[in-house]
N, C-alpha and C positions, 0 to 999 in steps of 0.2 A: 526310337524305333518308333516305324509308325503303327499306330493303331486303327484296325478299320472301324468304320461306324456301322452301328446296327440300331437303325432308330426309328421312330414311327411316327411321321409328320404330316401337315398337312398344306396342300399348296393351292394357290389361285390365281387367275390371270382374267384380265378384262381387256377388250378393245374396243372406244367407243370414239365418235367424233362429235356424238349430240351431249353425254352426260358430263355433267361438270364436278367438280370436286371427286374425282376416281378413288383418293386416298380414300374419303369414308366409306365409297362402296366396297374397297378393300378391306376396310376394318370391319365392317359390318359380317363381311364373309368370314375375316379368320377368327372373328366372335366365336360364330358358328363352328368353326373347326377347332375351337382351344380343345377339347377333348383329347386331341389327335397330338397335341404337344404344349407343354406349359414350362418349359424351361427360356426360351426365346422366339421371339418374332422379328418381323420384319415387312416393309413395304417399299419397292422399287418402283420410280413413276417416270415415265418416257415423255419428255414434252415434243419430241419430233427433232430433236438437237442432242441435247443430252439426255442420260440416264442418272438419275439422281436418288439415293434413297436414304431410310433412317432404319436402324437395327439396333435390338439391346437386348439384356437378359429381363426376363420376368414376361408377366402376364399380356395379353393384347390390351387390355384397357390400364394396366399400369405404364407398360411402354409408350402406347399412343395416348397422348393426355390431347387435350384439346388445343392447347398451345403447338404441341408437336404436328399434328395434323395441317393445322391452318400455315404452318409454316413451309408443307410439303406441294412442289408445284402442280399448277395444272398441267395435265397433260392428255393425250391421246390413247395410253396405254396404261397398263399398270400390272404388276403380279406381287404376291405376298406369301408369307410363310409362316408356320410355328413348328416349334420343334422341341425334344426333351434330348437330352446326352442317357449316355450309357457309360463307358468307360473312360470315355474320351474328355479331355478337359472341358471344362464349362467357361467358355470365353466368348465373349463377341465376335471376336473374329470365326469362329466356328457359325456364327447366327447367317440365316439367309435372307432373302436372297442375295446371291453372291454377285457382284457386279464385274465387270470383265471389261477394259478399256485396250482396243487394239486396232491396228492401221487396217485391217480387212471389216471392222466397226465393231461399236461396244454392244455388249450382251450382258445381260442379268439373266440367271438360272437359279430355279426354286426347284428344290430335289427330294423327295420320299421313296426311301427303299435302303438298300444296302447293297454294293457289287462284291463279288464274290473272287475278282481279279483285280480290285483295286491296288495293293501292296505291289503286284507285280508290274504294274502299269506305273504306278509310280515312281517306283524303281528304275524304270525305261527312261520315260520323261526327265527324272532329276540328272542320268547319266548324258543326257543329251543335251543338259543345260537348265533345264526348267527348276523356277525356286518358289516352293510351295510357301504359304504364308496360313493355312490352317491344316489339321488334321482330318478334314470331312472328305469323302467321297465326291462329293459337287465339285470340289475343284478339279480334282482327276477328270471327272466328265467334260467341265469347262475346257480343261487343256486339250484333252484329244480333239475335241470338237474343234477348238481354234487352229489345231494342228491341221487338221483336216480341212478347214475354211481357206487356206493357205495355197489349194491346188482344187477345191472344187467352186464349179460355178457358181453356188448359190448356199445358202446357208442350211435350205433343208439337204442340202444333198450330203453337205459336210457332218450333219448330224447323222444321216444314213448313214455314210461310211463310218461315221465313229461306232453305230450301232454293231457293227460287225466288229469291233475290239473289246466294248465295255460286256461284261458278263454280269448276270445278277438280276436283282429286281428294281425298277427305277420307273416311277413316273414321274413325269418333270413339265413344268411350265418353264419357258424360254421366251423371252420378249427380246427381240434387235430394235434397230431404229424404224422399221416398217413393218415388221411381223410379230405376233402373238403366235406361239409354236407350244402343241402339246405334243407328248409323247410317252409311250409305253411299253415296257420292254415283250419281245416278243410269247412270255409266257404268261403273262398279264397278273404277275404275283400284287400290285399297288394297285387299287381304285383309281380311276379318273373319267372324269365325263363331262359334257359339252352342254353347255345351255345358251339362251338367251334372251335378252331385254330389249323387246322391239327389236332392232334389226342389228343390234350389237350382240358379241358372241363373249360367253364365258366361259373359264376352265376352273374344274373344281375338283379336290382329292374325293369328295360327296354330295349325292344330291341336297343333303340338309342347308349346305351352303348357300344353292342354288336358290332353295326356298325362300333364305334368310334375307335376299336383297330383292325378291320379286322376279326371278328368272324362271322364264321354262324351260324344265328338260329338255333337251333334244336328243340326245346319245351317248351309250359309252363309248370312252375311246378304246380300240378292237386293241386286241394284244398284238404288239408288234406295230399298231400303227402313228402313223405320224400326221397330225391334223396341224395345217398351216391357214391361220388367218391372217388378212392382209385387205387392202383398200378395195379389193375386188372380191372380197367373201372370203368362203370357206372351203376348202379341198383337202381332200386326202390322199395321202400316199401309202400304199398298201403292201409295199414290196417286202414288206420282212413278217405280214403276217401269213399265216399257214393255218391249216385247217386241223392239225395235229395236236400235240399234248398241250392242254395250258395247265398252268398248276397257279389257281388262286390261292391266296392265302385264307385259310378256311377261319382264321384266329378274327380276320375282319369280323365275321358275321356273328363269334361268340363274343368277342371282348371291344375290338378297338372303335367298329363304327357304332354312330348314332342309331337309336331304332328306327329313327324316322328316316333314315338313309335308305336308297334303293340302291343297290350294287350289281351291274352286271345282270339286270332283269331279277333280282330277287329282294324281295323287301328284308331288311336286317330283324325286324319285329317278329315277322313270321319266322323265320329262320329261328331266332331263338324259343320261340314257344313250341317249333318242333322238336328242338333239342330236348326238352323239359318235358315231353309226350313220350321221345325215345327214352328216356330216362326212367321214367314210371313202369314202361313196357318193361326194361332191362333191369331196374333193380327195384320192384315193389317194396312195400313196406306198410305196418300196421303203424298210424297215426291220427294225430289230433288235429294237425293245421302244418299246412305249407307257408316257409316265407322263402324269400329271396333277399341274397344281399346288394345293396342297393350301388351302381345301377345296371349293371347288363347281366346281373341274376335274376333281377325282377322279371324279364319276360319267360323267362325258362322255368321258375316258380309257377308263374302262370298257367303255363303249358302242362308241367306237372301235376298242378292241379285238375286242372281240366279232365286230362287223360285218368286221373287216379280216381277221381271223384273226390278228393280230401278238400276240405274248406282252403282256400288260399285267405291269405291276412299280410297286412304289414307289420312286419317284425322288428324294423331298424328305422331310425330317423336319420338322414345323413346331414351333417353339417354341408352345406352348399359351399361353403367360402375355404375350402380345401380341397386339393386336386388329389389326382387318384393314387393312392398308395403305390399300386404297383409301379407306376414310372418315376417313383423319386427316386435318385440316381445313387443313395445312400442309405445302407441300411439304419443307421440311426436316424435320418430323417423319416424312412418308411415308419419305423415304428412309432416314433413322436408323433406322426402326423395321424396316425392309427388312434391314437389314444384320443384324439379330440374328434375323428371324424365320425363315430357311429356311434347311437344309443339306442338301447332297446326299448323297446314299447313292453312292459312288464306285463300287462293285462293279455297280451297277446300269447306270451308263453309260457303265463306262469302255471307251474300244475299241469302242463302241457306234453304230450310227444311230438317233438318239433321235425318236419324237414326242411333243412337248411340246405338252398340251393345257389350255388355260387359257380362262376365261369370258370376257374381255374383254381388248381392247387401248384406255385410254382417253388417258393422256398417253403413252406408250411407255415412260415411265423403269424404271416396276417390271420390265416384257418384257426389258428390255434389262439388268438388272441379271441376272435369275433366267438368262436363255441365258449370260452372261458364268459364272455358276456351273456350269452345266454344260461348258463348255467346260475351264474350270480343272478340273473332274472328270474331264476326258479323254474325254467325247462325241469322236467324230468326225465327224458330222454333226447337226444340229438344225433340225427341220423343225416348225415350229410350227402347231397347227390352234386356231381359236379358235371356241368355241359358242354364238357369238353374230356378228349382222353388223357390217360400220365402225360405228361411233358417228360421226354426219355432223352430227348437228342436237342444241342442248343439249333439255334437259327444263325443262319447266315444270310437271310433275304430281308433284314428288315425288324426282326421283332426280338427286344431286350431279353432273352433268357439266361443268358449266361453258360458257364460251362457243365457239363456232367454233372460234377463234382458238388456242384450247389442245388442241383434240379433235386427234391427229395424223392421224387419217383422212382428215378433213375438209382438210388441207391436203398430203395425199404420197398417192402412189399406194400399192396393195400391195407392188408392187417396192420402192419407195422406202421403205417401212416395214420391210420384212424386211432391206435393207440398213444401217437407221438400229439396229436392234434386234439384228444381227448373228448371223440364221438363215439358212440356205440355201434355203430356201423357207416362205413363209407362205399361207394360207388359213382365210377368214372363213366361217361360215355363212350362205348365202343366205337372205334376205328370205323367200323363199317355203317355205322349209322351218322357219323361226323362228315360222311360225303354224302350224306340224303338231304342236307339242311338247307340245300337252294333248292330253287323253284326251276331254275333255268339248267335242264341236262346238258346243255352244249358245254358247261364250263365243269373243268374236273379241278380238284382241289389238290394245293401241296399240303401235305401232312407229315412230313420230314420230321418235324417236333416231336412226332407221335411214333414214329417208325423207323426214322432213321435212313430213310429211300427218299435220298434228295435228287430233285429234278433235275439239278446240274451239279457237275463234279466238283467237289470239295478237296482241295489239295489239303495232303497233312501237316504244311507249314500252317495253314490257314487255322486250322484244327487246332495247331499248338498255341497259334496267337491268340486264338479263344479262352484258351486256359490260362495262358499269361495274364490277358487283360484283367480276369476275375480277381485275382491273386494282388492286383495291386491296389 
């Protein structure tokens, strides 16, 4: 059975006739995007005649050793990708970029998001003779584009036609023999931006990747926009853009993106501090110190401290050599990782009433363990504040939350959750305030995981597949 992919990934692309060793540039960009995916990564290089690549399971530094980078060819275009898995198989085949060889031209695709109609499209394609080698949505996208390319006059027109058929969240970096193309879905679920190094253009999921390679930020790719970069420069195709509803994932600002990134005109660091300030107004409490859970809880903790006047301090030291526990694919790995991930600074919390700020509570396992660390270190009270609303519904647009049966807030009241995780009080950010985090008023947010109001239709079949996946 096909199992849809719900992943958070990082994509990057560059086109240059001057820069040598593009693989090294992509390597550094992917390093900056490593927080978006730690299961696998890959780089594809276009030397003008062929597209070749290397991908494997592991972190960027593990997969792309000096020897691997030196063996990659020189070229004038390259794209890269880092990802993590959810319920699907952890295989090299599912790693990206996906390289397609076809009579109408070779192509490499890197994808971030999750399609809501991937299962339907895959079935239609298979009944027409398509043979799939992965369980990833990116292969479905590549098939649809290639099929449209048979009659379309150009690759960009084929992509435009494909956008009428694929549904859901997608930010794409696509490389053909002559063109580098950036694509963002019409609702703008996932971030994507354009930068320049001198006269050369680059594509990235986040602006922090541009900073890491010395590129200048130019613009965010608009929801529905297709950006084509070739030897004539950069041009925009905006036939799928509209001035209506947008549905940017608010969790990008709360958790996924790096604090130094700017997404759709809004600074992530500022948005997280704002979340903390809202929390202080919504859920005040008498305490001695405010601390945050590294890393995405730190900015919100600072915001809570500034708004409340309660001193902020460092409460945890994080082991920088272990990945995020939230995106470990299996429960046993999440729990083992957490045991070596954090250590308390006992002098900060001993004999004190502590306000603990974290970005979210999904299953509750991690929160319970963190609270125990504080109790063991001598905290007299622990009041937890969460810089997002309670997760009540699964996400079908790229965030790995699992089914409702595995979301603690979907099955327990706030008071019950507080008792389960062992805190004296618990408060979540209100849905009304979560939509006010960004500076850019033109962008509205998708809050379906909190409200159940999905910006796109979700079929009963897909909801059932989500439930089945979590039980495997």
